[in-house]
N, C-alpha and C positions, 0 to 999 in steps of 0.2 A: 505494500500500498503507500502510498506518497502522495501529499499534504504539498499544496502549495500556499505558501507562506510571503507575505510581502512585507520588505524591510529596507530599512534606508540609509544607503551608504554615505561615504563622506562629501559634503556640499550639495547632501539633499537629493543625490540619484535616488533613482527608484530602482530595485535591486527584487528580485526574487530568489525565492532557495525554495527548495524540495525536503520535505522530514519523510523520511523513509521510516517504516513501523512495521514491525511483523508482522499487529493485528490493528485494526483500524482506529485512530486517536480521535477521540470524541470531540466530535465539532465545539463542545463549550470551551475546551482547553485552551484557553490562551496562548498564543505560540511562543514566549518568554516560558512556562512553566519549568518548572526545575525537576529534571527526572531522575531515577535512581540509576539507570544504566550513564554509565561513561560516555561525553559526548565526542563524535567524530565530525570534523566537516571537511569535506573534499571541494578540492581546487582543480577545474581543467586545466588546460594548456589554451592559450595563443587559439585564436578560433574557433575555440570548443564552448560547450557546454553542460549543464548542470546534468541532463540525461544520459549522457556519456557514461556516468558513473551510478546509473541505473544496477547494474548487475553487481558493483561490489557493495553498492550501498545495501540494499536489500540480502547480500550475504551477509554482511556483518548487522543487520538491522534486529538479529534476533540477542544480539545480547549489548548494542550501542545502539545510542541513540544518533543516527546515520542524516546530516544534511549535506545536500550538492546544493551548490550555489551557481547561477548566472554571475559570472561576473560584469561590470562596465560594460556597455561594447558589443556585450554578447548574449546570445539568448535572447531570452522574454524579458532582460534586465534594460533599464536606459539606454541608450545610446547617445550620451550629448559627444559635442566638439570637445568636450576633452572638461578638466583633463585626464590624460592616461599615462601617468607617472608613475612611479613606483610609490611612492605616499601616498598616489588616490587609491593603488590595488589594495596596499597593505592597512588603510584605514580601513577600509570597505569591508575585510575579512574581521578586522577587530571589530567595528561594529554590529557585524550579525551575529561574533559570539558573544559580545555583551548583548544584543536585543534580546535573541535566542535563548539566554542562561546557558551557553554551551560549554564555560571556562571551567576549570580549565579542561580545554577541548585537546584531543589528535588530529596534527594536520594533516590530512591526506594530500599531496599536489603532482600533478604531471606537468612538467614543463614549464612554461610560466606559472601555474599555481604552486609548485614545487619550490619556486623563487620566491613568491610570496608567502608558501609558510614558516621558509627558515628564516626569513627577514623578520615577520612578525613575531616567531619564535626568540629573536634577538632584541628585540624590542619590548615585548609583552609574558617576559615568561610564566609570568601569572596566569597569562589565559591559557597557555599550552603546556601541556604534559607530554607529547612525543611528537616527532614528525617522519613521514614518509618523504622522501625526496626519487620522483621517478624522472631519470631521464631529464636532467635538466646540469647546464654547465653553469661553474664559478670563474669560469676567465671569461674575459671581453672577447665577441665575435669580430671585431672589428669592421670595418666602413665596407668594404667588400661586399660582405653578408649581406648587408642591408639593401645593398643597389641588387644583387640576385634576386632578395626577395620580391624588390619593386618591380624586377621583368618577370619572375615568376608571376605574379598578381596580373601584368599584362597579357600573356600568353594565356590565361585561362580563355575559355572558346565561349564565355556569356550571349546571350542566356544558353542554359542547356534547356534543351527539346524536350528530356525525361530525365527521371531518376536514373532509370538504366542507362543514360548517356552519362551522369555526372559517377556511377559508379564503374563506369567503364572505363573512364579518359582520367581517374584517382587513382584507379587501382591498374592499369594497364597501360595508356597513354603517354600520361605526363611525363615531355621530355627531360623534368629534370628532377625527378625522384632519381636518388641513386642507389637505393636499396633494392633488393627484388620484387618485383610485382606484390601485390597482397592482396586480396577479395577484402580483407579486413578493412583497408587503406579506404577504400569505394565505399565502404559504408559509413564507416567514420564522416567522409565530407556531404555525403546523402542526406545525414542526419542536422547538416548544416545549412541545407537548401530551403525555400521557399517559396511556389508558385507565385507569379505574379503573370499581369497581363502579358509577354511577351517570352515566359516560360522561366528556368525554377534558376534563382539567384539566390547568393549568399544570405543569411540574415543579419551579419554584419558589414560595417562598411571596411574595405578593404586599407583606404587609407586612416583607419583608426588601428587598425591594427599597425600600422607599421610606425605609428608612433608609440604604441603601447614596447614595441621591442627597441627604440632608442635605445634604452638606456643599459640593453646588453651588446651594443654593437663599441659603445666607448667605454664603460667603466665594469670593472670584475667585484666580485662578492664574495670575496674570499674573508674578507674581515668579518661581515655578518654568521660566517658556520662558525668561527669560533668564539664567538658569543653566544651558541643556541646549545644553552647547558643541559637539555632533556636529552633524554633518548632519541639518537634521529637515524634512521635506518638509508642509505644512499640504495638505491635501484639501477641497472641499467639492462636493455636488452644487447646483445652480441651485435646487431644492425644496427644500434640505435645512435644518436649525435651524441650523446657520452661515451668518454672514450674510457679503456680500464683503466689506463695509468690516472688522468686526474677525476673519474671516482673514488679509485683507490688513496689518492691525493686529499679528494673531499674527504672523506673516512676519518683518514690520521690526523686532520684540520679538526674535527670535530671532537667537542671534549667526550662526547657521549655514543661517536660514529659505530653503526656495522654497517655492512656492505653484502648483498645477492645481487647475481646476475641471473638472467634468463636468456637459454637458447635460443635459436629461432623467433627475434625478437625484434621489430624494428624499434622505431622511435615511439608509436604506439604497442606499448607494451603491456597494459592492462587488457588491449583488445586484440593483441597478435595471439596473445597468450594466456587467457585467462584463468587456466587452473593453474599454471604454474605460479602466475602472482598474487591469485587469492594467496593459495600455500604459503606463501613467503610473507605477506604480510599478518595473516594469520599467525605462523610463527613469531613473528615479531611482536606482534598484540601479546600473544601469550608470556614469551619471556619478561614482557615489560610487565607485564600485573604480577605472574610469577617472583620478580624481583622486587616489585611493591610491597609483596605480601610477606617477604622476608624481611624485608627492611622492617616489620609493623611487627613482627614478632621477638 
């Protein structure tokens, strides 16, 4: 079961979150009502949306209060012209945790969402109990990366005539993809499209996405990693964007870091190999819970 919840982000931007539960949540229950279950906030990557986390959220729902957020500029949330800064994204997540009474919460982030997760954990340790970082680099990507993305966006054959065309192009025909063709990539992008008068187009503005990734181009984020004092898991796919050497250095920099890698997975690790992903995350959460229990004895 998933319940749509309206929250307010930084600068009064309207945000939409989805709360997943093993049993229906009574309609009269206010969104910020405290729960006996530990909270989990799931943060999608650039261009993503909360619904991408449905499988993970449902898997966690029996033991956790699982909430997935449509971040600003994405999904059903507000799409202002700005700002799309790191400060804005982190402040939005902070506001959601406080408004929904999730803290201290476990943050699970993919790509951009992972960066938001560890930056928030560094800034507000009182709100975060653990972090899962999935396929996000800490190093600056360089100006060429931004130019490549601009060119990639221009290459999209918009509008798409059908969702089948969307799936086919992103899974098989996209010339900018370096990893092997994957049907999961086509399905992932099909979920990001909406039908308009002339065909299927993305639910987001591509100019907003470029602004959102500008901080990755010139800034590295190693210092914030060193300030994350809660348990943190770094996960990479063998064919993803986060290389093994950098991932292991991230684990070394994290005060309480651990590491997992998943074979036959690209950047979209949780969707390329969902069972392996769930196993890795559930093991980390179980170990964290066990360590907390031992500390209380």
